[in-house]
N, CA, C, O and the ligand as a Tripos MOL2 file, in Angstrom:
@<TRIPOS>MOLECULE
protein
  201   199    51     0     0
PROTEIN
NO_CHARGES

@<TRIPOS>ATOM
      1 N           0.7370   -5.1370  -12.8240 N.3       1 MET1
      2 CA         -0.6410   -4.4370  -12.5490 C.3       1 MET1
      3 C          -0.6610   -3.7430  -11.2430 C.2       1 MET1
      4 O          -0.0400   -4.0900  -10.2390 O.2       1 MET1
      5 N          -1.4810   -2.6770  -11.3780 N.am      2 ARG2
      6 CA         -1.5760   -2.1280  -10.1150 C.3       2 ARG2
      7 C          -3.0020   -1.8300   -9.6730 C.2       2 ARG2
      8 O          -3.9020   -1.6820  -10.5000 O.2       2 ARG2
      9 N          -3.1910   -1.7460   -8.3910 N.am      3 GLU3
     10 CA         -4.4540   -1.7450   -7.8140 C.3       3 GLU3
     11 C          -4.8550   -0.4900   -6.8150 C.2       3 GLU3
     12 O          -3.8760   -0.0870   -6.1870 O.2       3 GLU3
     13 N          -5.7770    0.0370   -6.6040 N.am      4 TYR4
     14 CA         -5.8370    1.1700   -5.8180 C.3       4 TYR4
     15 C          -6.4100    0.5340   -4.5270 C.2       4 TYR4
     16 O          -7.2860   -0.3260   -4.6200 O.2       4 TYR4
     17 N          -5.9520    0.9220   -3.3690 N.am      5 VAL5
     18 CA         -6.3910    0.4010   -1.9910 C.3       5 VAL5
     19 C          -6.7180    1.6300   -1.2130 C.2       5 VAL5
     20 O          -6.2490    2.7350   -1.4830 O.2       5 VAL5
     21 N          -7.5550    1.3850   -0.2220 N.am      6 THR6
     22 CA         -7.8760    2.3980    0.6010 C.3       6 THR6
     23 C          -7.5320    1.8370    2.0170 C.2       6 THR6
     24 O          -7.8260    0.7190    2.4400 O.2       6 THR6
     25 N          -6.7940    2.9120    2.7270 N.am      7 LEU7
     26 CA         -6.3790    2.6060    4.1150 C.3       7 LEU7
     27 C          -7.2550    3.1830    5.0480 C.2       7 LEU7
     28 O          -7.5090    4.3870    5.0860 O.2       7 LEU7
     29 N          -7.7250    2.3210    5.8100 N.am      8 GLU8
     30 CA         -8.9570    2.5600    6.7280 C.3       8 GLU8
     31 C          -8.3980    2.2810    8.2680 C.2       8 GLU8
     32 O          -7.7760    1.2870    8.6420 O.2       8 GLU8
     33 N          -8.7770    3.3950    9.0300 N.am      9 CYS9
     34 CA         -8.4250    3.2440   10.3420 C.3       9 CYS9
     35 C          -8.8610    2.1160   11.1210 C.2       9 CYS9
     36 O         -10.0730    1.9230   11.0330 O.2       9 CYS9
     37 N          -8.2000    1.2720   11.8950 N.am     10 GLY10
     38 CA         -8.5440    0.0930   12.4380 C.3      10 GLY10
     39 C          -9.4400    0.4890   13.7450 C.2      10 GLY10
     40 O         -10.1770   -0.3450   14.2720 O.2      10 GLY10
     41 N          -9.3400    1.5970   14.1430 N.am     11 GLU11
     42 CA        -10.1940    1.9720   15.2700 C.3      11 GLU11
     43 C         -11.5390    2.4720   15.0560 C.2      11 GLU11
     44 O         -12.5400    1.9510   15.5460 O.2      11 GLU11
     45 N         -11.5350    3.4910   14.3150 N.am     12 CYS12
     46 CA        -12.9490    4.1660   13.8950 C.3      12 CYS12
     47 C         -13.4210    3.9180   12.4170 C.2      12 CYS12
     48 O         -14.5230    4.2760   12.0030 O.2      12 CYS12
     49 N         -12.6460    3.3880   11.8010 N.am     13 GLY13
     50 CA        -13.1440    2.8940   10.3530 C.3      13 GLY13
     51 C         -12.9610    4.0730    9.4490 C.2      13 GLY13
     52 O         -13.2420    3.8910    8.2640 O.2      13 GLY13
     53 N         -12.5890    5.1010    9.7710 N.am     14 GLU14
     54 CA        -12.4340    6.2950    8.9380 C.3      14 GLU14
     55 C         -11.4770    5.8260    7.7320 C.2      14 GLU14
     56 O         -10.5480    5.0410    7.9190 O.2      14 GLU14
     57 N         -11.7620    6.3330    6.5810 N.am     15 ARG15
     58 CA        -10.8420    6.0460    5.4470 C.3      15 ARG15
     59 C         -10.0730    7.2510    4.9880 C.2      15 ARG15
     60 O         -10.4900    8.1860    4.3040 O.2      15 ARG15
     61 N          -8.8860    7.0620    5.4850 N.am     16 ASN16
     62 CA         -8.0850    8.2990    5.6300 C.3      16 ASN16
     63 C          -7.2060    8.4920    4.2510 C.2      16 ASN16
     64 O          -7.0510    9.5940    3.7240 O.2      16 ASN16
     65 N          -6.7070    7.3870    3.7920 N.am     17 TYR17
     66 CA         -5.7760    7.5550    2.6530 C.3      17 TYR17
     67 C          -6.1730    6.6090    1.4810 C.2      17 TYR17
     68 O          -6.9100    5.6300    1.6020 O.2      17 TYR17
     69 N          -5.6090    7.0160    0.3760 N.am     18 ARG18
     70 CA         -5.7460    6.0580   -0.7560 C.3      18 ARG18
     71 C          -4.4840    5.9170   -1.3550 C.2      18 ARG18
     72 O          -3.7600    6.9120   -1.3920 O.2      18 ARG18
     73 N          -4.0720    4.8010   -1.8560 N.am     19 THR19
     74 CA         -2.9370    4.5610   -2.3050 C.3      19 THR19
     75 C          -2.8510    3.4380   -3.4860 C.2      19 THR19
     76 O          -3.7540    2.6270   -3.6930 O.2      19 THR19
     77 N          -1.7570    3.4990   -4.1560 N.am     20 GLN20
     78 CA         -1.5970    2.4070   -5.2730 C.3      20 GLN20
     79 C          -0.5110    1.5780   -4.9040 C.2      20 GLN20
     80 O           0.5480    1.9910   -4.4310 O.2      20 GLN20
     81 N          -0.8440    0.2230   -5.1650 N.am     21 ARG21
     82 CA          0.2550   -0.6450   -4.9020 C.3      21 ARG21
     83 C           0.1380   -1.7010   -5.9890 C.2      21 ARG21
     84 O          -0.8860   -1.8400   -6.6590 O.2      21 ARG21
     85 N           1.3020   -2.4850   -6.1430 N.am     22 GLN22
     86 CA          1.3890   -3.5560   -7.0220 C.3      22 GLN22
     87 C           0.7110   -4.8190   -6.6400 C.2      22 GLN22
     88 O           0.9230   -5.3640   -5.5570 O.2      22 GLN22
     89 N           0.0320   -5.2030   -7.3840 N.am     23 THR23
     90 CA         -0.7300   -6.5250   -7.0980 C.3      23 THR23
     91 C           0.1830   -7.7800   -6.8450 C.2      23 THR23
     92 O           0.9060   -8.1980   -7.7490 O.2      23 THR23
     93 N           0.1530   -8.2300   -5.9110 N.am     24 ARG24
     94 CA          0.7570   -9.4940   -5.4800 C.3      24 ARG24
     95 C          -0.0580  -10.5870   -4.9020 C.2      24 ARG24
     96 O          -0.6310  -10.4950   -3.8170 O.2      24 ARG24
     97 N          -0.0860  -11.6820   -5.7160 N.am     25 GLY25
     98 CA         -1.0560  -12.7590   -5.2530 C.3      25 GLY25
     99 C          -0.4780  -13.3790   -3.9760 C.2      25 GLY25
    100 O           0.7330  -13.5540   -3.8400 O.2      25 GLY25
    101 N          -1.3390  -13.6900   -3.0890 N.am     26 GLY26
    102 CA         -0.9240  -14.4750   -1.9300 C.3      26 GLY26
    103 C          -0.5370  -13.4980   -0.6760 C.2      26 GLY26
    104 O          -0.5340  -13.8370    0.5080 O.2      26 GLY26
    105 N          -0.2460  -12.3520   -1.1420 N.am     27 GLU27
    106 CA          0.0640  -11.4310   -0.0310 C.3      27 GLU27
    107 C          -1.0130  -11.1160    1.0420 C.2      27 GLU27
    108 O          -2.1880  -10.8810    0.7610 O.2      27 GLU27
    109 N          -0.5540  -11.1330    2.1670 N.am     28 GLY28
    110 CA         -1.6170  -10.7050    3.3680 C.3      28 GLY28
    111 C          -1.8410   -9.2670    3.4170 C.2      28 GLY28
    112 O          -1.0410   -8.5170    2.8580 O.2      28 GLY28
    113 N          -2.8150   -8.8330    4.0100 N.am     29 LYS29
    114 CA         -3.1820   -7.5230    4.1680 C.3      29 LYS29
    115 C          -2.0880   -6.7280    4.9840 C.2      29 LYS29
    116 O          -1.5980   -7.2340    5.9940 O.2      29 LYS29
    117 N          -1.7540   -5.6210    4.5900 N.am     30 LEU30
    118 CA         -0.6840   -4.9580    5.1990 C.3      30 LEU30
    119 C          -1.6700   -4.0490    6.3760 C.2      30 LEU30
    120 O          -2.8490   -3.7100    6.2690 O.2      30 LEU30
    121 N          -0.7900   -3.8330    7.4060 N.am     31 GLN31
    122 CA         -1.3750   -2.8470    8.3840 C.3      31 GLN31
    123 C          -0.2250   -1.7350    8.5680 C.2      31 GLN31
    124 O           0.9450   -2.0600    8.7710 O.2      31 GLN31
    125 N          -0.5590   -0.6800    8.5000 N.am     32 LEU32
    126 CA          0.2740    0.4120    8.5370 C.3      32 LEU32
    127 C          -0.0910    1.4230    9.6600 C.2      32 LEU32
    128 O          -1.2630    1.5240   10.0220 O.2      32 LEU32
    129 N           0.8460    2.1340   10.1870 N.am     33 LYS33
    130 CA          0.6030    3.1320   11.1480 C.3      33 LYS33
    131 C           0.5760    4.4080   10.6360 C.2      33 LYS33
    132 O           1.6030    4.9500   10.2280 O.2      33 LYS33
    133 N          -0.6430    5.0070   10.6150 N.am     34 LYS34
    134 CA         -0.8210    6.2800    9.9240 C.3      34 LYS34
    135 C          -1.6610    7.1260   10.8820 C.2      34 LYS34
    136 O          -2.3060    6.6320   11.8060 O.2      34 LYS34
    137 N          -1.6120    8.4750   10.5930 N.am     35 PHE35
    138 CA         -2.2730    9.4660   11.3940 C.3      35 PHE35
    139 C          -3.7050    9.4580   11.1200 C.2      35 PHE35
    140 O          -4.0530    9.6800    9.9600 O.2      35 PHE35
    141 N          -4.5780    9.2370   12.0020 N.am     36 CYS36
    142 CA         -6.0860    9.3520   11.7620 C.3      36 CYS36
    143 C          -6.4980   10.6160   12.4430 C.2      36 CYS36
    144 O          -6.2960   10.8240   13.6400 O.2      36 CYS36
    145 N          -7.1430   11.5340   11.5480 N.am     37 SER37
    146 CA         -7.5550   12.8740   12.0440 C.3      37 SER37
    147 C          -8.7480   12.6520   12.8760 C.2      37 SER37
    148 O          -9.0260   13.4460   13.7750 O.2      37 SER37
    149 N          -9.3990   11.7170   12.6510 N.am     38 ARG38
    150 CA        -10.7400   11.4270   13.6320 C.3      38 ARG38
    151 C         -10.3430   11.0420   14.9170 C.2      38 ARG38
    152 O         -10.9200   11.5400   15.8840 O.2      38 ARG38
    153 N          -9.4200   10.2090   15.0760 N.am     39 CYS39
    154 CA         -8.9330    9.6020   16.3160 C.3      39 CYS39
    155 C          -8.0400   10.6120   16.9210 C.2      39 CYS39
    156 O          -7.9460   10.5280   18.1460 O.2      39 CYS39
    157 N          -7.2480   11.7090   16.2430 N.am     40 GLY40
    158 CA         -6.1990   12.3700   16.5680 C.3      40 GLY40
    159 C          -5.0670   11.8750   16.9290 C.2      40 GLY40
    160 O          -4.3440   12.5110   17.6970 O.2      40 GLY40
    161 N          -4.6970   10.6280   16.4350 N.am     41 LYS41
    162 CA         -3.5050    9.9750   16.8430 C.3      41 LYS41
    163 C          -3.2860    8.9840   15.6440 C.2      41 LYS41
    164 O          -4.0840    8.7680   14.7320 O.2      41 LYS41
    165 N          -2.0350    8.4190   15.8280 N.am     42 HIS42
    166 CA         -1.6390    7.4280   15.0450 C.3      42 HIS42
    167 C          -2.2610    6.0580   15.3640 C.2      42 HIS42
    168 O          -2.2530    5.6790   16.5360 O.2      42 HIS42
    169 N          -2.7790    5.3190   14.4400 N.am     43 THR43
    170 CA         -3.4320    4.1550   14.6410 C.3      43 THR43
    171 C          -3.1680    3.1140   13.5820 C.2      43 THR43
    172 O          -2.7390    3.4800   12.4880 O.2      43 THR43
    173 N          -3.3920    1.8690   13.8290 N.am     44 GLY44
    174 CA         -3.0750    0.9180   12.6220 C.3      44 GLY44
    175 C          -4.2140    1.0010   11.3620 C.2      44 GLY44
    176 O          -5.4130    0.8920   11.6190 O.2      44 GLY44
    177 N          -3.8040    1.1700   10.2020 N.am     45 HIS45
    178 CA         -4.7520    1.3450    9.2340 C.3      45 HIS45
    179 C          -4.6150    0.0270    8.4470 C.2      45 HIS45
    180 O          -3.5120   -0.4940    8.2870 O.2      45 HIS45
    181 N          -5.6810   -0.4700    7.9910 N.am     46 LYS46
    182 CA         -5.6550   -1.7780    7.0630 C.3      46 LYS46
    183 C          -6.0930   -1.4510    5.6350 C.2      46 LYS46
    184 O          -6.9400   -0.6230    5.2980 O.2      46 LYS46
    185 N          -5.3940   -2.2170    4.8930 N.am     47 GLU47
    186 CA         -5.8370   -2.0300    3.3740 C.3      47 GLU47
    187 C          -7.3770   -2.5560    3.1840 C.2      47 GLU47
    188 O          -7.9090   -3.5100    3.7530 O.2      47 GLU47
    189 N          -7.8430   -1.8140    2.3870 N.am     48 ARG48
    190 CA         -9.2270   -2.1470    2.0590 C.3      48 ARG48
    191 C          -9.3400   -2.1910    0.6400 C.2      48 ARG48
    192 O          -9.1280   -1.1280    0.0560 O.2      48 ARG48
    193 N          -9.6550   -3.2880   -0.1020 N.am     49 LYS49
    194 CA         -9.8180   -3.1880   -1.4490 C.3      49 LYS49
    195 C         -11.2400   -2.8550   -1.7870 C.2      49 LYS49
    196 O         -12.1160   -2.9090   -0.9240 O.2      49 LYS49
    197 N         -11.4930   -2.5010   -3.0660 N.am     50 LYS50
    198 CA        -12.8110   -2.1010   -3.4530 C.3      50 LYS50
    199 C         -13.7580   -3.1840   -3.4430 C.2      50 LYS50
    200 O         -14.9310   -2.9800   -3.7560 O.2      50 LYS50
    201 ZN         -9.5560    6.6330   13.5190 Zn       51 ZN51
@<TRIPOS>BOND
     1     1     2 1
     2     2     3 1
     3     3     4 2
     4     3     5 am
     5     5     6 1
     6     6     7 1
     7     7     8 2
     8     7     9 am
     9     9    10 1
    10    10    11 1
    11    11    12 2
    12    11    13 am
    13    13    14 1
    14    14    15 1
    15    15    16 2
    16    15    17 am
    17    17    18 1
    18    18    19 1
    19    19    20 2
    20    19    21 am
    21    21    22 1
    22    22    23 1
    23    23    24 2
    24    23    25 am
    25    25    26 1
    26    26    27 1
    27    27    28 2
    28    27    29 am
    29    29    30 1
    30    30    31 1
    31    31    32 2
    32    31    33 am
    33    33    34 1
    34    34    35 1
    35    35    36 2
    36    35    37 am
    37    37    38 1
    38    38    39 1
    39    39    40 2
    40    39    41 am
    41    41    42 1
    42    42    43 1
    43    43    44 2
    44    43    45 am
    45    45    46 1
    46    46    47 1
    47    47    48 2
    48    47    49 am
    49    49    50 1
    50    50    51 1
    51    51    52 2
    52    51    53 am
    53    53    54 1
    54    54    55 1
    55    55    56 2
    56    55    57 am
    57    57    58 1
    58    58    59 1
    59    59    60 2
    60    59    61 am
    61    61    62 1
    62    62    63 1
    63    63    64 2
    64    63    65 am
    65    65    66 1
    66    66    67 1
    67    67    68 2
    68    67    69 am
    69    69    70 1
    70    70    71 1
    71    71    72 2
    72    71    73 am
    73    73    74 1
    74    74    75 1
    75    75    76 2
    76    75    77 am
    77    77    78 1
    78    78    79 1
    79    79    80 2
    80    79    81 am
    81    81    82 1
    82    82    83 1
    83    83    84 2
    84    83    85 am
    85    85    86 1
    86    86    87 1
    87    87    88 2
    88    87    89 am
    89    89    90 1
    90    90    91 1
    91    91    92 2
    92    91    93 am
    93    93    94 1
    94    94    95 1
    95    95    96 2
    96    95    97 am
    97    97    98 1
    98    98    99 1
    99    99   100 2
   100    99   101 am
   101   101   102 1
   102   102   103 1
   103   103   104 2
   104   103   105 am
   105   105   106 1
   106   106   107 1
   107   107   108 2
   108   107   109 am
   109   109   110 1
   110   110   111 1
   111   111   112 2
   112   111   113 am
   113   113   114 1
   114   114   115 1
   115   115   116 2
   116   115   117 am
   117   117   118 1
   118   118   119 1
   119   119   120 2
   120   119   121 am
   121   121   122 1
   122   122   123 1
   123   123   124 2
   124   123   125 am
   125   125   126 1
   126   126   127 1
   127   127   128 2
   128   127   129 am
   129   129   130 1
   130   130   131 1
   131   131   132 2
   132   131   133 am
   133   133   134 1
   134   134   135 1
   135   135   136 2
   136   135   137 am
   137   137   138 1
   138   138   139 1
   139   139   140 2
   140   139   141 am
   141   141   142 1
   142   142   143 1
   143   143   144 2
   144   143   145 am
   145   145   146 1
   146   146   147 1
   147   147   148 2
   148   147   149 am
   149   149   150 1
   150   150   151 1
   151   151   152 2
   152   151   153 am
   153   153   154 1
   154   154   155 1
   155   155   156 2
   156   155   157 am
   157   157   158 1
   158   158   159 1
   159   159   160 2
   160   159   161 am
   161   161   162 1
   162   162   163 1
   163   163   164 2
   164   163   165 am
   165   165   166 1
   166   166   167 1
   167   167   168 2
   168   167   169 am
   169   169   170 1
   170   170   171 1
   171   171   172 2
   172   171   173 am
   173   173   174 1
   174   174   175 1
   175   175   176 2
   176   175   177 am
   177   177   178 1
   178   178   179 1
   179   179   180 2
   180   179   181 am
   181   181   182 1
   182   182   183 1
   183   183   184 2
   184   183   185 am
   185   185   186 1
   186   186   187 1
   187   187   188 2
   188   187   189 am
   189   189   190 1
   190   190   191 1
   191   191   192 2
   192   191   193 am
   193   193   194 1
   194   194   195 1
   195   195   196 2
   196   195   197 am
   197   197   198 1
   198   198   199 1
   199   199   200 2
@<TRIPOS>SUBSTRUCTURE
     1 MET1         2 RESIDUE 1 A MET
     2 ARG2         6 RESIDUE 1 A ARG
     3 GLU3        10 RESIDUE 1 A GLU
     4 TYR4        14 RESIDUE 1 A TYR
     5 VAL5        18 RESIDUE 1 A VAL
     6 THR6        22 RESIDUE 1 A THR
     7 LEU7        26 RESIDUE 1 A LEU
     8 GLU8        30 RESIDUE 1 A GLU
     9 CYS9        34 RESIDUE 1 A CYS
    10 GLY10       38 RESIDUE 1 A GLY
    11 GLU11       42 RESIDUE 1 A GLU
    12 CYS12       46 RESIDUE 1 A CYS
    13 GLY13       50 RESIDUE 1 A GLY
    14 GLU14       54 RESIDUE 1 A GLU
    15 ARG15       58 RESIDUE 1 A ARG
    16 ASN16       62 RESIDUE 1 A ASN
    17 TYR17       66 RESIDUE 1 A TYR
    18 ARG18       70 RESIDUE 1 A ARG
    19 THR19       74 RESIDUE 1 A THR
    20 GLN20       78 RESIDUE 1 A GLN
    21 ARG21       82 RESIDUE 1 A ARG
    22 GLN22       86 RESIDUE 1 A GLN
    23 THR23       90 RESIDUE 1 A THR
    24 ARG24       94 RESIDUE 1 A ARG
    25 GLY25       98 RESIDUE 1 A GLY
    26 GLY26      102 RESIDUE 1 A GLY
    27 GLU27      106 RESIDUE 1 A GLU
    28 GLY28      110 RESIDUE 1 A GLY
    29 LYS29      114 RESIDUE 1 A LYS
    30 LEU30      118 RESIDUE 1 A LEU
    31 GLN31      122 RESIDUE 1 A GLN
    32 LEU32      126 RESIDUE 1 A LEU
    33 LYS33      130 RESIDUE 1 A LYS
    34 LYS34      134 RESIDUE 1 A LYS
    35 PHE35      138 RESIDUE 1 A PHE
    36 CYS36      142 RESIDUE 1 A CYS
    37 SER37      146 RESIDUE 1 A SER
    38 ARG38      150 RESIDUE 1 A ARG
    39 CYS39      154 RESIDUE 1 A CYS
    40 GLY40      158 RESIDUE 1 A GLY
    41 LYS41      162 RESIDUE 1 A LYS
    42 HIS42      166 RESIDUE 1 A HIS
    43 THR43      170 RESIDUE 1 A THR
    44 GLY44      174 RESIDUE 1 A GLY
    45 HIS45      178 RESIDUE 1 A HIS
    46 LYS46      182 RESIDUE 1 A LYS
    47 GLU47      186 RESIDUE 1 A GLU
    48 ARG48      190 RESIDUE 1 A ARG
    49 LYS49      194 RESIDUE 1 A LYS
    50 LYS50      198 RESIDUE 1 A LYS
    51 ZN51       201 GROUP 0 **** ****
């Protein structure tokens, strides 16, 4: 099974990316370094489920 997750900037809260990933029970939330256009730099992005 796959689910859609939104990657949200940890600093400003902007939702910059959408991605698909495989559902895995018990897995913690990932935090990825992504470029945020609002912050103008790379920040930690958190997964946000719908
Ligand atoms: Zn940001």
